[in-house]
N, CA, C and O atoms as a printed pandas DataFrame, in Angstrom:
     atom_number atom_name residue_name chain_id  residue_number  x_coord  y_coord  z_coord
0              1         N          MET        A               1   96.426   92.079  107.444
1              2        CA          MET        A               1   97.446   92.777  106.683
2              3         C          MET        A               1   98.520   93.234  107.663
3              4         O          MET        A               1   98.213   93.837  108.692
4              5         N          ASP        A               2   99.768   92.949  107.345
5              6        CA          ASP        A               2  100.845   93.357  108.246
6              7         C          ASP        A               2  101.376   94.738  107.861
7              8         O          ASP        A               2  100.957   95.317  106.859
8              9         N          SER        A               3  102.303   95.256  108.668
9             10        CA          SER        A               3  102.796   96.623  108.446
10            11         C          SER        A               3  103.527   96.778  107.121
11            12         O          SER        A               3  103.503   97.862  106.539
12            13         N          ASP        A               4  104.180   95.723  106.626
13            14        CA          ASP        A               4  104.846   95.805  105.323
14            15         C          ASP        A               4  103.826   96.016  104.208
15            16         O          ASP        A               4  104.062   96.802  103.291
16            17         N          ASP        A               5  102.689   95.312  104.284
17            18        CA          ASP        A               5  101.624   95.485  103.293
18            19         C          ASP        A               5  101.083   96.909  103.328
19            20         O          ASP        A               5  100.832   97.503  102.279
20            21         N          LYS        A               6  100.901   97.463  104.530
21            22        CA          LYS        A               6  100.374   98.823  104.655
22            23         C          LYS        A               6  101.332   99.842  104.048
23            24         O          LYS        A               6  100.887  100.823  103.451
24            25         N          GLN        A               7  102.632   99.629  104.190
25            26        CA          GLN        A               7  103.613  100.545  103.613
26            27         C          GLN        A               7  103.530  100.537  102.089
27            28         O          GLN        A               7  103.734  101.576  101.461
28            29         N          VAL        A               8  103.236   99.395  101.487
29            30        CA          VAL        A               8  103.108   99.303  100.034
30            31         C          VAL        A               8  101.936  100.152   99.557
31            32         O          VAL        A               8  102.019  100.762   98.491
32            33         N          LEU        A               9  100.849  100.204  100.318
33            34        CA          LEU        A               9   99.668  100.959   99.923
34            35         C          LEU        A               9   99.842  102.464  100.092
35            36         O          LEU        A               9   99.261  103.232   99.326
36            37         N          ARG        A              10  100.617  102.900  101.063
37            38        CA          ARG        A              10  100.747  104.321  101.393
38            39         C          ARG        A              10  101.150  105.139  100.161
39            40         O          ARG        A              10  102.103  104.804   99.458
40            41         N          GLY        A              11  100.405  106.215   99.921
41            42        CA          GLY        A              11  100.711  107.119   98.814
42            43         C          GLY        A              11  100.141  106.688   97.475
43            44         O          GLY        A              11  100.274  107.409   96.486
44            45         N          ARG        A              12   99.511  105.529   97.428
45            46        CA          ARG        A              12   98.886  105.085   96.187
46            47         C          ARG        A              12   97.442  105.592   96.138
47            48         O          ARG        A              12   96.855  105.934   97.165
48            49         N          VAL        A              13   96.892  105.633   94.947
49            50        CA          VAL        A              13   95.539  106.126   94.760
50            51         C          VAL        A              13   94.580  104.944   94.629
51            52         O          VAL        A              13   94.804  104.035   93.829
52            53         N          TYR        A              14   93.506  104.969   95.428
53            54        CA          TYR        A              14   92.485  103.931   95.371
54            55         C          TYR        A              14   91.918  103.852   93.945
55            56         O          TYR        A              14   91.503  104.866   93.383
56            57         N          GLY        A              15   91.903  102.661   93.374
57            58        CA          GLY        A              15   91.321  102.437   92.054
58            59         C          GLY        A              15   92.206  102.821   90.883
59            60         O          GLY        A              15   91.777  102.710   89.734
60            61         N          ALA        A              16   93.437  103.271   91.141
61            62        CA          ALA        A              16   94.330  103.687   90.058
62            63         C          ALA        A              16   94.903  102.477   89.326
63            64         O          ALA        A              16   94.950  101.372   89.867
64            65         N          GLU        A              17   95.329  102.699   88.113
65            66        CA          GLU        A              17   95.984  101.666   87.333
66            67         C          GLU        A              17   97.292  101.267   88.009
67            68         O          GLU        A              17   98.021  102.136   88.488
68            69         N          PRO        A              18   97.604   99.979   88.059
69            70        CA          PRO        A              18   98.849   99.541   88.705
70            71         C          PRO        A              18  100.106  100.157   88.090
71            72         O          PRO        A              18  101.118  100.316   88.773
72            73         N          THR        A              19  100.046  100.503   86.811
73            74        CA          THR        A              19  101.220  101.097   86.168
74            75         C          THR        A              19  101.405  102.570   86.539
75            76         O          THR        A              19  102.488  103.123   86.349
76            77         N          HIS        A              20  100.352  103.211   87.069
77            78        CA          HIS        A              20  100.405  104.615   87.492
78            79         C          HIS        A              20   99.694  104.749   88.836
79            80         O          HIS        A              20   98.630  105.364   88.911
80            81         N          PRO        A              21  100.274  104.173   89.912
81            82        CA          PRO        A              21   99.558  104.113   91.191
82            83         C          PRO        A              21   99.546  105.401   92.006
83            84         O          PRO        A              21   98.778  105.518   92.961
84            85         N          GLY        A              22  100.384  106.369   91.644
85            86        CA          GLY        A              22  100.504  107.587   92.448
86            87         C          GLY        A              22   99.546  108.678   92.013
87            88         O          GLY        A              22   98.864  108.551   90.996
88            89         N          PRO        A              23   99.499  109.757   92.791
89            90        CA          PRO        A              23   98.610  110.874   92.475
90            91         C          PRO        A              23   99.048  111.621   91.217
91            92         O          PRO        A              23  100.228  111.645   90.869
92            93         N          LEU        A              24   98.085  112.220   90.554
93            94        CA          LEU        A              24   98.332  113.009   89.350
94            95         C          LEU        A              24   98.195  114.491   89.680
95            96         O          LEU        A              24   97.376  114.871   90.517
96            97         N          SER        A              25   98.982  115.313   89.035
97            98        CA          SER        A              25   98.869  116.749   89.266
98            99         C          SER        A              25   97.521  117.247   88.754
99           100         O          SER        A              25   96.975  116.719   87.786
100          101         N          GLY        A              26   97.002  118.263   89.415
101          102        CA          GLY        A              26   95.725  118.839   89.019
102          103         C          GLY        A              26   94.516  118.129   89.600
103          104         O          GLY        A              26   93.386  118.560   89.371
104          105         N          GLN        A              27   94.723  117.056   90.344
105          106        CA          GLN        A              27   93.626  116.313   90.957
106          107         C          GLN        A              27   93.570  116.658   92.447
107          108         O          GLN        A              27   94.553  117.125   93.022
108          109         N          THR        A              28   92.414  116.426   93.060
109          110        CA          THR        A              28   92.219  116.660   94.483
110          111         C          THR        A              28   92.039  115.320   95.174
111          112         O          THR        A              28   91.218  114.506   94.751
112          113         N          TYR        A              29   92.800  115.088   96.236
113          114        CA          TYR        A              29   92.775  113.809   96.937
114          115         C          TYR        A              29   92.518  114.010   98.420
115          116         O          TYR        A              29   92.845  115.052   98.988
116          117         N          VAL        A              30   91.923  112.987   99.039
117          118        CA          VAL        A              30   91.859  112.887  100.495
118          119         C          VAL        A              30   92.578  111.603  100.877
119          120         O          VAL        A              30   92.612  110.645  100.105
120          121         N          GLU        A              31   93.154  111.594  102.081
121          122        CA          GLU        A              31   93.842  110.405  102.571
122          123         C          GLU        A              31   92.862  109.543  103.370
123          124         O          GLU        A              31   92.118  110.052  104.208
124          125         N          LEU        A              32   92.869  108.241  103.103
125          126        CA          LEU        A              32   92.063  107.303  103.866
126          127         C          LEU        A              32   92.862  106.903  105.098
127          128         O          LEU        A              32   94.012  106.479  104.989
128          129         N          VAL        A              33   92.247  107.041  106.279
129          130        CA          VAL        A              33   92.942  106.822  107.543
130          131         C          VAL        A              33   92.270  105.686  108.313
131          132         O          VAL        A              33   91.070  105.727  108.586
132          133         N          GLY        A              34   93.062  104.677  108.654
133          134        CA          GLY        A              34   92.550  103.538  109.405
134          135         C          GLY        A              34   91.936  102.491  108.489
135          136         O          GLY        A              34   91.751  102.727  107.295
136          137         N          GLY        A              35   91.625  101.344  109.053
137          138        CA          GLY        A              35   90.985  100.282  108.302
138          139         C          GLY        A              35   91.879   99.683  107.236
139          140         O          GLY        A              35   93.080   99.954  107.199
140          141         N          PRO        A              36   91.299   98.873  106.371
141          142        CA          PRO        A              36   92.091   98.136  105.390
142          143         C          PRO        A              36   92.694   98.988  104.274
143          144         O          PRO        A              36   93.626   98.545  103.603
144          145         N          LEU        A              37   92.192  100.178  104.067
145          146        CA          LEU        A              37   92.700  101.038  102.993
146          147         C          LEU        A              37   93.550  102.176  103.537
147          148         O          LEU        A              37   93.785  103.167  102.845
148          149         N          ASP        A              38   94.013  102.036  104.777
149          150        CA          ASP        A              38   94.816  103.055  105.432
150          151         C          ASP        A              38   96.001  103.468  104.568
151          152         O          ASP        A              38   96.760  102.627  104.086
152          153         N          GLY        A              39   96.145  104.776  104.381
153          154        CA          GLY        A              39   97.273  105.311  103.622
154          155         C          GLY        A              39   96.996  105.522  102.152
155          156         O          GLY        A              39   97.758  106.222  101.485
156          157         N          LEU        A              40   95.922  104.936  101.617
157          158        CA          LEU        A              40   95.586  105.183  100.215
158          159         C          LEU        A              40   95.016  106.587  100.063
159          160         O          LEU        A              40   94.477  107.158  101.011
160          161         N          LEU        A              41   95.142  107.128   98.871
161          162        CA          LEU        A              41   94.535  108.406   98.531
162          163         C          LEU        A              41   93.281  108.142   97.712
163          164         O          LEU        A              41   93.242  107.214   96.905
164          165         N          LEU        A              42   92.265  108.953   97.922
165          166        CA          LEU        A              42   91.018  108.853   97.166
166          167         C          LEU        A              42   90.855  110.120   96.348
167          168         O          LEU        A              42   90.877  111.223   96.895
168          169         N          ASP        A              43   90.691  109.970   95.048
169          170        CA          ASP        A              43   90.515  111.106   94.145
170          171         C          ASP        A              43   89.090  111.641   94.300
171          172         O          ASP        A              43   88.124  110.943   93.990
172          173         N          VAL        A              44   88.963  112.877   94.779
173          174        CA          VAL        A              44   87.647  113.501   94.945
174          175         C          VAL        A              44   87.488  114.700   94.005
175          176         O          VAL        A              44   86.655  115.576   94.235
176          177         N          THR        A              45   88.284  114.724   92.966
177          178        CA          THR        A              45   88.202  115.804   91.977
178          179         C          THR        A              45   86.788  115.869   91.414
179          180         O          THR        A              45   86.253  114.861   90.952
180          181         N          GLY        A              46   86.193  117.032   91.451
181          182        CA          GLY        A              46   84.855  117.230   90.891
182          183         C          GLY        A              46   83.715  116.841   91.822
183          184         O          GLY        A              46   82.551  117.014   91.461
184          185         N          TRP        A              47   84.013  116.326   92.996
185          186        CA          TRP        A              47   82.946  115.987   93.943
186          187         C          TRP        A              47   82.344  117.271   94.503
187          188         O          TRP        A              47   83.044  118.262   94.712
188          189         N          THR        A              48   81.033  117.235   94.743
189          190        CA          THR        A              48   80.368  118.372   95.396
190          191         C          THR        A              48   80.612  118.301   96.899
191          192         O          THR        A              48   81.014  117.260   97.420
192          193         N          ARG        A              49   80.371  119.388   97.580
193          194        CA          ARG        A              49   80.503  119.415   99.040
194          195         C          ARG        A              49   79.594  118.364   99.668
195          196         O          ARG        A              49   80.001  117.693  100.617
196          197         N          ASP        A              50   78.360  118.204   99.157
197          198        CA          ASP        A              50   77.441  117.189   99.698
198          199         C          ASP        A              50   77.991  115.779   99.521
199          200         O          ASP        A              50   77.871  114.953  100.425
200          201         N          GLU        A              51   78.590  115.495   98.374
201          202        CA          GLU        A              51   79.173  114.167   98.141
202          203         C          GLU        A              51   80.323  113.898   99.106
203          204         O          GLU        A              51   80.449  112.796   99.639
204          205         N          ILE        A              52   81.149  114.896   99.325
205          206        CA          ILE        A              52   82.272  114.732  100.248
206          207         C          ILE        A              52   81.763  114.552  101.677
207          208         O          ILE        A              52   82.266  113.705  102.415
208          209         N          ASP        A              53   80.771  115.342  102.064
209          210        CA          ASP        A              53   80.235  115.267  103.427
210          211         C          ASP        A              53   79.546  113.943  103.727
211          212         O          ASP        A              53   79.427  113.559  104.891
212          213         N          THR        A              54   79.093  113.242  102.694
213          214        CA          THR        A              54   78.395  111.969  102.867
214          215         C          THR        A              54   79.354  110.829  103.190
215          216         O          THR        A              54   78.967  109.871  103.860
216          217         N          GLY        A              55   80.594  110.917  102.727
217          218        CA          GLY        A              55   81.538  109.819  102.904
218          219         C          GLY        A              55   81.369  108.796  101.795
219          220         O          GLY        A              55   80.600  109.000  100.856
220          221         N          VAL        A              56   82.109  107.676  101.918
221          222        CA          VAL        A              56   82.108  106.693  100.839
222          223         C          VAL        A              56   82.101  105.266  101.373
223          224         O          VAL        A              56   82.510  104.999  102.503
224          225         N          ALA        A              57   81.625  104.361  100.525
225          226        CA          ALA        A              57   81.711  102.918  100.745
226          227         C          ALA        A              57   82.545  102.376   99.584
227          228         O          ALA        A              57   82.065  102.308   98.453
228          229         N          LEU        A              58   83.779  101.996   99.860
229          230        CA          LEU        A              58   84.721  101.599   98.812
230          231         C          LEU        A              58   84.886  100.089   98.756
231          232         O          LEU        A              58   85.134   99.445   99.775
232          233         N          GLU        A              59   84.748   99.526   97.559
233          234        CA          GLU        A              59   84.948   98.083   97.383
234          235         C          GLU        A              59   86.377   97.710   97.731
235          236         O          GLU        A              59   87.325   98.391   97.339
236          237         N          THR        A              60   86.519   96.618   98.474
237          238        CA          THR        A              60   87.843   96.107   98.795
238          239         C          THR        A              60   87.778   94.641   99.188
239          240         O          THR        A              60   86.819   94.198   99.821
240          241         N          GLU        A              61   88.796   93.899   98.813
241          242        CA          GLU        A              61   88.934   92.510   99.239
242          243         C          GLU        A              61   89.635   92.432  100.579
243          244         O          GLU        A              61   89.703   91.359  101.179
244          245         N          LEU        A              62   90.159   93.552  101.060
245          246        CA          LEU        A              62   90.983   93.571  102.262
246          247         C          LEU        A              62   90.179   93.713  103.551
247          248         O          LEU        A              62   90.733   93.536  104.636
248          249         N          GLY        A              63   88.900   94.025  103.460
249          250        CA          GLY        A              63   88.082   94.250  104.642
250          251         C          GLY        A              63   87.557   92.962  105.262
251          252         O          GLY        A              63   87.887   91.860  104.824
252          253         N          GLN        A              64   86.749   93.124  106.272
253          254        CA          GLN        A              64   86.186   92.023  107.044
254          255         C          GLN        A              64   85.393   91.039  106.190
255          256         O          GLN        A              64   85.353   89.851  106.511
256          257         N          PHE        A              65   84.760   91.502  105.111
257          258        CA          PHE        A              65   83.876   90.656  104.326
258          259         C          PHE        A              65   84.514   90.110  103.057
259          260         O          PHE        A              65   83.836   89.458  102.263
260          261         N          GLY        A              66   85.802   90.363  102.848
261          262        CA          GLY        A              66   86.521   89.803  101.704
262          263         C          GLY        A              66   86.017   90.342  100.382
263          264         O          GLY        A              66   85.471   91.444  100.327
264          265         N          PRO        A              67   86.199   89.564   99.297
265          266        CA          PRO        A              67   85.781   90.021   97.969
266          267         C          PRO        A              67   84.307   90.431   97.950
267          268         O          PRO        A              67   83.445   89.720   98.465
268          269         N          GLY        A              68   84.041   91.573   97.354
269          270        CA          GLY        A              68   82.678   92.086   97.280
270          271         C          GLY        A              68   82.309   92.961   98.466
271          272         O          GLY        A              68   81.275   93.630   98.437
272          273         N          GLY        A              69   83.133   92.972   99.513
273          274        CA          GLY        A              69   82.866   93.801  100.679
274          275         C          GLY        A              69   83.255   95.251  100.438
275          276         O          GLY        A              69   83.907   95.587   99.450
276          277         N          ARG        A              70   82.842   96.086  101.352
277          278        CA          ARG        A              70   83.139   97.514  101.259
278          279         C          ARG        A              70   83.669   98.018  102.595
279          280         O          ARG        A              70   83.301   97.521  103.660
280          281         N          SER        A              71   84.535   99.008  102.513
281          282        CA          SER        A              71   85.016   99.705  103.704
282          283         C          SER        A              71   84.414  101.099  103.686
283          284         O          SER        A              71   84.404  101.777  102.659
284          285         N          LEU        A              72   83.913  101.511  104.840
285          286        CA          LEU        A              72   83.207  102.780  104.954
286          287         C          LEU        A              72   84.138  103.846  105.519
287          288         O          LEU        A              72   84.788  103.636  106.543
288          289         N          TYR        A              73   84.195  104.985  104.846
289          290        CA          TYR        A              73   85.047  106.102  105.273
290          291         C          TYR        A              73   84.219  107.380  105.298
291          292         O          TYR        A              73   83.454  107.664  104.377
292          293         N          ASP        A              74   84.393  108.151  106.385
293          294        CA          ASP        A              74   83.677  109.414  106.565
294          295         C          ASP        A              74   84.683  110.554  106.691
295          296         O          ASP        A              74   85.787  110.356  107.199
296          297         N          PRO        A              75   84.303  111.757  106.226
297          298        CA          PRO        A              75   85.216  112.890  106.349
298          299         C          PRO        A              75   85.505  113.187  107.819
299          300         O          PRO        A              75   84.614  113.111  108.665
300          301         N          ARG        A              76   86.749  113.523  108.108
301          302        CA          ARG        A              76   87.153  113.874  109.474
302          303         C          ARG        A              76   86.784  115.333  109.732
303          304         O          ARG        A              76   87.223  116.217  108.997
304          305         N          PRO        A              77   85.981  115.596  110.768
305          306        CA          PRO        A              77   85.629  116.982  111.092
306          307         C          PRO        A              77   86.894  117.811  111.338
307          308         O          PRO        A              77   87.783  117.403  112.086
308          309         N          GLY        A              78   86.954  118.963  110.705
309          310        CA          GLY        A              78   88.078  119.875  110.893
310          311         C          GLY        A              78   89.334  119.511  110.120
311          312         O          GLY        A              78   90.337  120.220  110.205
312          313         N          ALA        A              79   89.297  118.415  109.364
313          314        CA          ALA        A              79   90.460  117.995  108.572
314          315         C          ALA        A              79   89.976  117.588  107.184
315          316         O          ALA        A              79   89.789  116.400  106.920
316          317         N          PRO        A              80   89.771  118.552  106.301
317          318        CA          PRO        A              80   89.164  118.257  105.001
318          319         C          PRO        A              80   89.949  117.306  104.113
319          320         O          PRO        A              80   89.393  116.781  103.148
320          321         N          GLY        A              81   91.209  117.068  104.401
321          322        CA          GLY        A              81   92.011  116.181  103.564
322          323         C          GLY        A              81   92.059  114.748  104.045
323          324         O          GLY        A              81   92.867  113.960  103.554
324          325         N          ARG        A              82   91.194  114.384  105.015
325          326        CA          ARG        A              82   91.241  113.027  105.566
326          327         C          ARG        A              82   89.843  112.442  105.730
327          328         O          ARG        A              82   88.909  113.120  106.156
328          329         N          PHE        A              83   89.730  111.171  105.382
329          330        CA          PHE        A              83   88.528  110.390  105.622
330          331         C          PHE        A              83   88.895  109.274  106.591
331          332         O          PHE        A              83   89.859  108.544  106.360
332          333         N          ASP        A              84   88.136  109.135  107.671
333          334        CA          ASP        A              84   88.409  108.122  108.684
334          335         C          ASP        A              84   87.549  106.878  108.456
335          336         O          ASP        A              84   86.385  106.967  108.065
336          337         N          TRP        A              85   88.159  105.710  108.712
337          338        CA          TRP        A              85   87.470  104.436  108.580
338          339         C          TRP        A              85   86.369  104.336  109.629
339          340         O          TRP        A              85   86.563  104.704  110.787
340          341         N          ASN        A              86   85.199  103.829  109.201
341          342        CA          ASN        A              86   84.052  103.708  110.077
342          343         C          ASN        A              86   83.518  102.283  110.096
343          344         O          ASN        A              86   82.399  102.058  110.555
344          345         N          GLY        A              87   84.291  101.311  109.608
345          346        CA          GLY        A              87   83.855   99.916  109.617
346          347         C          GLY        A              87   83.769   99.340  108.216
347          348         O          GLY        A              87   84.073  100.003  107.225
348          349         N          ASP        A              88   83.345   98.083  108.163
349          350        CA          ASP        A              88   83.194   97.371  106.890
350          351         C          ASP        A              88   81.755   96.924  106.716
351          352         O          ASP        A              88   81.004   96.808  107.684
352          353         N          SER        A              89   81.385   96.678  105.481
353          354        CA          SER        A              89   80.022   96.285  105.144
354          355         C          SER        A              89   80.081   95.189  104.081
355          356         O          SER        A              89   80.983   95.182  103.244
356          357         N          PRO        A              90   79.123   94.265  104.115
357          358        CA          PRO        A              90   79.117   93.225  103.064
358          359         C          PRO        A              90   78.811   93.800  101.688
359          360         O          PRO        A              90   78.769   93.060  100.705
């Protein structure tokens, strides 16, 4: 993915409808940092502290394993609004 592609993703919400790709008011988001989903926002509204602390494995075609693969993101210590990329998984 080149830098132009990454700019298109920035500020969009992971899994959102293409017609409404941006964040919605009243929701809680974290920013995905690094990896194939860099710059996307992840809606964590209603997540428990344990769920947030565990991190996520998000489906993406953009990662190392292509369609059906997942990108792994973990919460950044000391920065509750950011999840850092930790690699890809099949």
